[in-house]
C-alpha positions in Angstrom: -63.2 -141.2 79.9 -65.1 -140.2 76.8 -66.9 -143.5 77.0 -68.1 -142.8 80.5 -69.4 -139.3 79.7 -71.0 -140.6 76.5 -73.3 -143.2 78.2 -75.8 -140.8 79.8 -76.2 -139.0 76.5 -76.7 -142.2 74.6 -79.3 -143.3 77.2 -81.1 -140.0 76.9 -81.1 -140.4 73.1 -82.4 -144.0 73.3 -85.1 -142.9 75.8 -86.2 -140.0 73.6 -86.4 -142.3 70.6 -88.5 -144.8 72.5 -90.8 -142.1 73.7 -91.2 -140.8 70.2 -92.1 -144.3 68.9 -94.8 -144.6 71.7 -96.2 -141.2 70.9 -96.2 -141.9 67.2 -98.0 -145.2 67.6 -100.5 -143.6 69.9 -101.2 -140.9 67.4 -101.5 -143.4 64.5 -98.5 -141.8 62.7 -96.8 -145.2 62.0 -99.9 -146.8 60.6 -102.5 -144.0 60.2 -105.3 -146.0 58.8 -106.3 -149.7 59.4 -106.4 -152.0 56.4 -109.7 -153.7 55.4 -109.4 -156.8 53.2 -112.3 -157.5 50.9 -113.3 -159.6 47.9 -115.3 -158.4 44.9 -116.7 -160.0 41.8 -116.2 -157.9 38.8 -118.5 -157.9 35.7 -117.2 -158.7 32.3 -118.1 -155.2 31.1 -117.9 -151.7 32.4 -120.5 -149.0 32.5 -120.6 -145.3 31.9 -121.0 -143.4 35.2 -121.2 -139.9 36.5 -118.8 -138.7 39.2 -116.4 -135.8 38.8 -117.1 -135.9 35.0 -118.2 -138.8 32.9 -116.1 -141.9 33.1 -116.3 -145.7 32.8 -116.7 -147.5 36.1 -116.1 -151.1 37.1 -119.2 -153.0 38.1 -118.6 -154.9 41.3 -120.5 -156.9 43.9 -119.6 -158.8 47.0 -119.7 -162.6 46.6 -123.2 -163.9 47.4 -125.1 -160.7 46.3 -127.0 -160.2 43.1 -126.8 -156.5 42.2 -123.7 -154.8 40.8 -122.5 -151.4 42.1 -120.3 -148.8 40.5 -116.6 -148.7 41.6 -115.6 -145.3 40.5 -111.9 -145.8 41.1 -110.6 -149.3 40.5 -108.0 -150.8 42.7 -104.4 -149.8 42.1 -102.5 -152.5 40.3 -105.6 -154.1 38.7 -105.4 -154.5 34.9 -108.9 -155.0 33.7 -109.8 -156.6 30.4 -113.3 -156.5 28.9 -114.9 -159.9 28.4 -113.6 -161.5 31.6 -115.3 -162.0 34.9 -113.1 -161.6 37.9 -113.0 -162.3 41.6 -110.4 -160.0 43.2 -109.0 -159.6 46.7 -108.2 -156.0 47.6 -107.0 -154.0 50.5 -108.8 -150.8 51.5 -107.7 -147.9 53.7 -109.0 -144.4 54.3 -107.3 -141.6 52.5 -106.7 -138.9 55.1 -106.2 -136.3 52.4 -108.4 -137.3 49.4 -108.1 -135.2 46.3 -111.1 -133.0 45.4 -112.0 -135.3 42.5 -110.9 -138.5 44.0 -112.0 -141.2 46.4 -111.7 -141.1 50.2 -110.8 -144.8 50.1 -107.5 -146.1 48.6 -107.9 -149.5 47.1 -105.0 -151.7 46.2 -105.1 -155.1 44.5 -103.9 -157.9 46.7 -104.5 -160.7 44.1 -106.7 -161.9 41.3 -108.5 -164.9 42.7 -110.2 -166.0 39.5 -110.3 -164.7 35.9 -112.9 -166.4 33.6 -113.9 -165.5 30.1 -117.6 -164.5 29.8 -119.8 -167.1 28.2 -120.5 -166.6 24.5 -124.0 -165.2 24.1 -123.9 -163.2 27.3 -126.1 -160.0 26.8 -126.0 -156.7 28.7 -127.0 -153.1 28.3 -124.5 -150.3 28.4 -125.4 -146.7 29.2 -122.9 -144.2 27.9 -122.7 -140.6 26.7 -123.7 -140.6 23.0 -120.5 -138.9 21.9 -118.6 -141.9 23.2 -120.0 -144.0 20.4 -118.0 -143.6 17.2 -118.8 -145.1 13.8 -115.9 -147.0 12.3 -117.9 -147.7 9.2 -121.5 -148.4 8.2 -121.7 -151.6 10.2 -119.1 -151.2 13.0 -118.9 -148.8 16.0 -116.3 -148.3 18.7 -116.3 -146.9 22.2 -114.1 -143.9 23.0 -111.4 -144.5 25.6 -111.9 -148.3 25.7 -110.7 -151.1 23.5 -114.3 -152.1 22.5 -115.7 -152.6 18.9 -119.2 -153.5 18.0 -120.7 -154.9 14.9 -124.3 -153.9 14.1 -126.6 -156.9 14.2 -129.9 -155.0 14.5 -131.2 -151.6 13.5 -128.4 -149.1 14.0 -130.1 -146.3 12.0 -129.4 -143.0 13.6 -126.8 -144.1 16.1 -124.0 -142.4 14.3 -125.7 -139.0 14.7 -127.2 -139.7 18.1 -125.0 -137.1 19.8 -126.9 -134.3 18.0 -130.3 -135.4 19.5 -129.6 -137.1 22.8 -126.9 -136.8 25.5 -126.9 -140.5 26.4 -127.6 -143.8 24.7 -128.3 -147.4 25.9 -126.6 -150.1 23.8 -127.9 -153.7 24.0 -124.8 -155.8 23.4 -124.0 -159.5 23.1 -120.7 -161.1 23.8 -120.0 -163.1 20.7 -116.8 -165.1 21.4 -113.3 -164.8 22.8 -112.3 -161.8 24.8 -111.0 -159.1 22.5 -113.4 -159.9 19.7 -116.2 -157.5 18.6 -119.4 -157.3 20.5 -122.7 -157.7 18.7 -124.8 -154.5 18.8 -128.3 -155.8 18.9 -130.2 -152.5 19.4 -129.8 -149.0 20.8 -132.1 -146.3 22.2 -131.9 -142.9 23.7 -131.4 -143.0 27.4 -134.4 -142.1 29.5 -134.3 -141.6 33.3 -136.3 -144.4 35.0 -136.7 -144.4 38.7 -133.3 -144.0 40.3 -131.5 -144.5 37.0 -129.3 -141.9 35.5 -128.5 -140.7 32.0 -125.7 -138.5 30.6 
């Protein structure tokens, strides 16, 4: 008897649950934001960038393009190492409640497609706040917040005290060998705004 009286209640419960699933799907509650899958090439060095405060940004580009762009917030799960060039596959979705100082896009690493050491002799220019360059001794410098050391191969006169005269510097660097080894500091100069460029 209890089985007979329980069936209508069970049907009503199942019907209500089914309707709730349909409504949830229609309101995008189950999967609120669609996933976009993308690939990026990542440079073998980072750059100083200005967002909500000064930070280091990854330099990325889509395969087949030339110019790198800042990625202010790297994909979750991606362990970056200076001195390697990467191709990575990521998943992107909109963040419905982005933090005030965060990105409106949530990026998650899907996989590392390739990871290749940068060629010895690769040169690049690095724009950073001058206070991020710290003298280790007379011939070596380090970057704050990153595992990067630089040996002076050019005229480094005044770099140690640059933060007292300029807010930003451009460092001309050369990758000298295996990842993790010191970069060669070829030259430095105060950063000057040119065109759409930015200094710290």
